C-alpha positions in Angstrom: 25.5 -47.7 23.9 27.9 -47.0 21.1 25.1 -47.3 19.1 23.0 -44.6 21.0 26.2 -42.3 21.2 26.6 -42.4 17.3 23.1 -41.5 16.8 23.2 -38.4 19.2 26.4 -37.4 17.3 25.1 -37.8 13.8 21.8 -36.9 14.0 22.1 -33.9 16.8 25.5 -32.3 15.6 23.9 -28.7 15.8 23.2 -29.2 19.6 26.9 -30.6 20.2 28.0 -27.3 18.3 25.8 -25.1 20.3 26.9 -26.7 23.6 30.4 -26.4 22.9 30.3 -23.0 21.2 28.8 -21.9 24.8 30.9 -23.4 26.9 33.9 -22.0 24.8 32.6 -18.8 24.7 32.2 -18.8 28.7 35.6 -20.3 29.4 37.8 -18.4 26.3 36.3 -15.1 26.1 37.9 -12.8 23.3 38.6 -9.5 24.4 36.6 -6.6 22.9 39.6 -4.9 21.3 40.6 -8.2 19.6 37.2 -9.1 18.6 35.7 -9.0 14.8 32.9 -6.8 16.2 35.1 -4.2 16.6 36.1 -4.5 13.1 32.6 -4.5 11.9 31.3 -1.2 13.5 34.6 0.8 12.4 33.7 -0.3 8.8 30.1 0.5 9.4 30.9 3.7 10.8 33.0 4.8 8.0 30.6 3.4 5.2 27.9 5.5 6.9 29.9 8.5 6.8 30.5 8.2 3.2 27.1 7.1 2.0 24.6 9.1 4.2 23.8 12.5 3.3 21.0 13.9 5.8 20.2 16.7 3.3 18.6 14.0 0.8 15.0 12.5 0.9 13.7 10.1 3.3 13.3 7.3 0.7 17.1 8.3 -0.5 18.4 8.0 2.8 16.6 4.7 3.4 17.8 3.2 0.0 21.4 4.2 1.1 20.8 2.3 4.2 19.7 -0.7 2.4 22.5 -0.7 0.0 25.0 -0.1 2.7 24.2 -3.3 4.3 24.3 -5.1 1.1 27.8 -3.9 0.5 28.7 -4.8 4.1 27.1 -8.4 3.6 29.2 -8.9 0.4 32.4 -7.7 2.0 32.1 -9.6 5.2 30.6 -12.9 4.1 33.4 -14.7 1.9 35.7 -15.2 4.4 33.6 -17.4 6.7 32.0 -19.1 3.6 35.4 -20.1 2.5 36.3 -21.2 5.8 33.1 -23.2 6.4 33.1 -25.0 3.1 36.7 -26.1 2.8 37.5 -26.9 6.6 38.3 -30.8 6.9 35.8 -30.3 10.1 33.3 -28.4 9.6 31.6 -28.8 13.0 34.7 -27.1 14.5 34.7 -24.3 12.3 30.9 -23.8 12.8 31.8 -24.2 16.8 34.3 -21.2 16.3 32.3 -18.9 14.3 29.0 -19.2 16.7 31.4 -18.5 19.6 32.4 -15.5 17.9 28.7 -14.6 17.5 27.7 -15.0 21.0 30.5 -13.1 23.1 28.4 -12.7 26.2 31.3 -12.4 28.5 32.6 -8.8 27.4 29.2 -7.7 28.7 29.0 -9.4 31.8 33.0 -8.7 32.8 32.4 -4.9 32.0 29.1 -4.6 34.0 30.0 -6.9 36.8 32.9 -3.9 37.4 30.0 -1.5 36.9 28.1 -3.2 39.7 31.3 -3.5 42.1 31.8 0.3 41.3 31.1 2.5 44.1 27.8 4.8 43.6 29.7 8.0 44.0 31.6 7.4 40.9 28.8 8.1 38.5 31.1 9.1 35.5 33.0 5.6 35.6 29.7 3.9 35.8 28.2 5.7 32.9 31.4 5.1 30.9 31.0 1.2 31.6 27.4 1.1 30.9 27.7 3.3 27.6 28.9 0.5 25.2 25.9 -1.5 26.1 23.2 1.1 25.5 22.4 3.3 22.5 20.6 6.0 24.9 22.1 9.0 26.2 24.2 7.9 29.3 25.9 11.1 30.3 23.4 12.5 32.9 21.7 9.0 34.1 21.3 9.1 37.9 22.2 6.1 39.9 18.5 4.6 39.4 18.9 5.1 35.7 22.2 3.5 35.5 21.0 0.5 37.4 17.7 0.4 35.4 19.5 0.7 31.9 22.2 -2.1 33.3 19.5 -4.8 34.1 17.2 -3.8 31.1 20.4 -4.4 29.0 21.3 -7.8 30.2 18.0 -9.2 30.0 17.2 -7.7 26.4 20.6 -8.6 25.2 20.1 -12.1 26.8 17.9 -12.8 23.5 19.9 -10.9 20.9 23.2 -11.8 21.8 22.6 -15.4 22.7 19.2 -16.8 22.2 18.4 -15.1 18.6 21.8 -16.3 17.2 21.1 -19.7 18.7 17.6 -19.9 17.0 18.5 -18.8 13.6 21.9 -21.3 13.9 19.3 -24.1 14.5 16.7 -22.9 11.9 19.4 -21.8 9.0 22.8 -23.2 10.1 26.1 -21.4 10.6 25.2 -18.7 7.7 21.9 -17.8 9.2 23.4 -17.3 12.6 26.2 -15.2 11.0 23.5 -13.3 8.9 21.7 -12.5 11.9 24.8 -11.3 13.8 25.8 -9.2 11.2 22.2 -7.6 11.1 22.4 -7.3 14.8 25.6 -5.4 14.8 24.7 -2.9 11.7 21.1 -2.6 13.4 22.8 -1.2 16.6 25.7 0.8 14.5 23.2 2.4 12.7 20.4 2.9 15.3 17.4 4.8 13.9 16.4 6.3 17.1 19.4 8.5 16.6 18.4 11.4 14.9 20.7 11.4 12.0 20.1 8.0 11.1 16.3 7.6 11.4 15.7 6.8 7.7 19.3 5.4 7.3 18.7 2.6 9.9 15.0 2.0 9.6 15.2 -1.1 7.4 17.3 -2.8 9.1 15.8 -2.5 12.2 12.5 -3.5 10.7 13.9 -6.4 9.0 15.5 -7.2 12.7 12.2 -6.9 14.4 10.4 -9.2 11.9 13.1 -12.1 12.4 12.8 -11.3 16.1 9.1 -11.9 16.5 9.2 -15.8 17.0 12.1 -16.5 18.9 11.9 -13.4 21.1 8.3 -14.3 22.1 9.4 -17.6 22.7 12.2 -16.4 25.0 9.9 -14.2 26.7 7.4 -16.8 27.4 10.2 -19.2 28.8 11.4 -16.1 31.1 7.7 -15.6 32.2 7.0 -19.2 33.0 10.1 -19.8 34.8 10.0 -16.2 36.8 8.0 -17.5 39.8 4.6 -17.2 40.8 1.4 -16.4 38.8 1.0 -13.3 36.4 -1.8 -11.3 37.7 -4.0 -9.3 35.2 -1.7 -6.1 36.0 1.1 -8.1 34.3 -0.6 -8.7 31.4 -2.0 -5.1 31.2 1.3 -3.5 31.3 2.7 -6.0 28.5 -0.3 -4.5 26.3 0.9 -0.9 27.2 4.2 -1.8 24.9 4.6 -1.6 21.0 6.6 -5.1 21.2 4.7 -7.5 23.3 8.1 -9.8 23.2 10.1 -7.1 24.4 7.4 -6.1 27.2 7.4 -9.8 28.4 11.1 -9.7 28.9 11.1 -6.4 30.7 8.0 -7.7 33.2 9.3 -10.8 33.7 12.6 -9.5 34.7 10.9 -6.9 37.0 8.9 -9.4 38.4 11.4 -12.0 39.3 13.8 -9.1 40.6 11.0 -7.0 42.5 12.3 -3.8 41.1 11.0 -1.0 38.9 12.2 -1.0 35.3 10.9 0.9 32.1 10.2 4.4 31.9 11.3 7.2 29.6 14.6 6.9 27.7 17.0 9.9 26.3 18.1 9.6 22.7 20.3 12.3 21.6 18.5 14.8 24.0 15.0 13.5 22.7 12.8 11.6 25.0 11.2 8.4 24.0 8.4 7.3 26.3 7.5 3.5 27.5 5.7 2.3 30.4 7.1 2.5 33.6 7.0 -1.2 35.3 6.6 -0.1 39.1 7.9 -2.2 41.7 8.5 -2.2 45.6 11.7 -0.7 45.1 14.0 0.7 42.6 16.9 -1.2 41.2 20.2 -1.7 42.9 23.9 -2.4 42.0 23.3 -6.1 43.2 20.3 -6.6 40.9 22.9 -6.3 38.0 24.8 -9.4 39.4 21.3 -11.3 39.9 20.4 -10.5 36.4 23.4 -12.2 35.0 22.9 -15.1 37.3 19.3 -15.6 36.3 19.8 -15.1 32.6 22.6 -17.8 32.9 20.2 -20.0 34.6 17.4 -19.7 32.1 19.6 -20.5 29.6 21.2 -23.4 31.1 18.2 -24.7 32.2 16.6 -24.7 28.7 19.7 -26.3 27.0 19.4 -29.2 29.9 16.0 -29.9 29.0 16.7 -29.9 25.1 19.5 -32.4 25.8 17.4 -34.5 28.3 14.3 -34.7 25.9 16.6 -35.5 23.0 18.6 -38.4 24.8 15.5 -39.8 26.4 13.8 -39.9 23.2 17.1 -41.6 21.6 17.0 -44.3 24.1 13.5 -44.8 24.0 13.8 -45.3 19.9 16.6 -47.5 20.3 15.4 -49.8 23.0 11.6 -49.9 21.6 13.2 -51.1 18.2 11.6 -48.2 16.4 
């Protein structure tokens, strides 16, 4: 048994780090006001104000965005690299850094408060939701608020958890940190905001490229475990979206919750259209709580299956003498 445990620890250290980071993030959430994310966002905003000149040509604005991203990378990278390289226990440092990258609990806490707020307090609900959406929240109705919250939970379940974990498995802690920084900058310099269209486009395109494989896998996992077979209508809805992986996530969420999602969204008073996922009813505040429960269940089930497969394989290899 000790030999088996030794194999599991030495050969699958990445899985121990992932499991420990997820548990630590759930039990010890860092308040948003003290999280390094706030420092990154403030620094990105100040850098954008200095280097972005809207009167310049689109190509110059695009180049300014690329150079700004490289400056942020060069400024942020040294500290975690030094902490990892010179740490006596690199697995502990990896766990702490990965926990910082995940940070799912602040969103859960704020949107749980959103769901428990009286529907008549629309302004408070808009304030609670706005940090998690790039779209305009100031004029959203009760339907729009609930819909935006559910979509944010399901879409961020990939970016804020699965995407980071995927790149940790592929490229180690530096891959996870790089993806996290790219994620934060692409949100801060969102290209659908009129002033940042050209400035933020390169990061958005790079992120879309990096997301193709892991988001497709996560979307298929949600689809397979969403209950019941998919009809031709569901597949037709997926085909109407520009991003098929994003569409699979939203369609799986709509199908599992049984509520309407999608439809147009406003960004700085400009309307961007996307297909409406019609269902039997509009989303309710209770669907926000249910969404968190379902996303956590999907992630825990996936992690449990990976653990079960690795442990079973290890026992089989040891006792079969291979």
